[in-house]
N, C-alpha and C positions, 0 to 999 in steps of 0.2 A: 585442533579446530578445523572445520570444513574449509575455511577460506584463508588459512594461515600458510605461510611459505617460509623457506629458509633463504636468507640473504647473507652471504659470507659467514655461514655457520650460525647465524643469529635468527631465532624464530621471530617472524614479523606477523602480527595479528591486526585485524581491523579494529577500529574504535568501537567500543560497545556503549550504546546509549541507554538511558533509562527507558522503561516501558513508555509507550506512546501516551498513556494516560498521564504519567508524571510530567512529560514534556508539555503536553497540551495544557495541563493545569497551570503552567506559567503564564498563559495567555500572552506570550511574548513572541511577536511575529519575527523579530530578528533572530531569536533562538531557533525557530522553525527553519528559517532560511539558512542559518549557519550549519544546522544539522544536515540539511540537504547538500550543502556545499562540501562538507567533510566526506560524506558518502560518495559524492561524485569524484572528488579528488582521489580518494582511496581506490575506487573502482578503476579509474584511469591508470593509476600506478600499478595496480594489480594486473590489468590487461597488458601493460607494457612489459611486465616481468614474465608474461606467459603463464599467469596464474590459471589454475583450473578450479572449477566449482565442484566441490565434492569429488575430486579426482576424475571427473568425467569430461566436462566441456570447458573450453576456454571462456573466461569471463570477458565480455566485451563492454562497450560503453553504454549498454542498456542496464539501467538500475531498476530493480523491481520495488520501487517505492514511489510515492507513499501509498499506504493502504488507507482508503477513505470510506470504509464501510462504517455505518452507524452501529454502535454497540448498545443494543436495546436490552440484552439479557447477558449478565456476566457468566452464565453457564455456557455460552457459545464457545465452541472449541478454539476459536482464534481471538477471543476477546482481548488477550494481552497485546495484540497487534493494533487494535483499534484505538483511536484517539479519544473518542467521547460518544455520548448518546446525543449530543447536541449537533445538529446538522451545520449550524453556523460555525462553531468552533472547529469541527472536523474539516469543513471547507477551507477555513482560514489556514489551518495547519497544513493542509494539503497544498493549497495555493503557494504558500511561501516555501514549502519544501521543494516543489517543482521549480520555482524560480532559482533556488539554490543549486539544485541538481543540474539544471540546464544552462546556468550562467557560463559564459565563455565556451559553450559547446564542449564541455568536458565529458558529459554523459547525457543520455536520454532518460527522462523519467517515465516509468511505466506505471501508471496509476492502476490500482487494483482494489477490488474485484467487482466488475460491473455485472450486475447490480443485485441488491437484496440478498447478498451472499450470507448475511448474518441471520437470515430467517431460516432456521433449520428444521422446523417441525410443521406438519400440517395442522389444521385447526383442531383435529381430534387427537393430536399427539400420537398417531399410529405409525408414523414414519419419521425417522430422524436421520439426519446426515446431510452433508453438503453436496454430495455427488448424486446426480439423478433425481433431485428433489424439485418439486414444484412449489415455489414460494407464492402464497396467495397474498397479494398486496393491493390495498384499496387505491383508487386514483389519488385521493388526498395524500395518503402516506407516500406514494410514489413521488409526487411533485413537491411535497412539503419536506420530505426527509431524505429519501434514498437517492434522488437524482441531484440534489443541491451540491454535495461535494464534488460530483463528477462534472457538473456544469462549471463550477469555479476552477477546477484544476485543468480541464480539457479546453474549455472555451476561453476562459480568462487568462490562465497562466500558460496556455499553449503547450500543455503536455504533449509530447510527440507520439505516445501510444498508450493503450490501456489493455488490461488483461480481463478477459471474460471470466465470469464465475461459472462454476460447474452446473449450477441449478437452472431450472426454468423459472420464469416469472409469469404467473397467471396463464400457464399452459404453453408458453413459448420459450424456447431456449434463450438464455439471457442475451446472447449476442446475435440472434437471428435477424 
């Protein structure tokens, strides 16, 4: 495993959680927060053990979760990471995951991927891919769907950082 290590000749691996859709389907905020807490605790232990991410970089207290993109199309290449097609449910899951990760300053939650990362094709379906793509998003969809989970996690839960998506949104790089 990429994030496993040996401790006294015993292989130690992180907790594996169900897909986010399965966790989100519980509609249980305490489960969302507990999941974030476990992730933060294991990241802190891993960092203290000098763990490496995929044998390259030390793992620090920044945790690349939660992903709060809206899953509009199950064919999206990262749909297994998304919680839901519903902005409210995705926002709630993200909010409580951030609270769990950042409680007691064990780790920093890095909310990802801002924004409209799950829109992978242009309106003519002539270009496909997350990198170098221009997502065409209406003002209504932007404010009603795509930004809702980011507002909830960054403004309300006080996530300490976020990750930009690779794509542009309506002609502008997503984090410009």
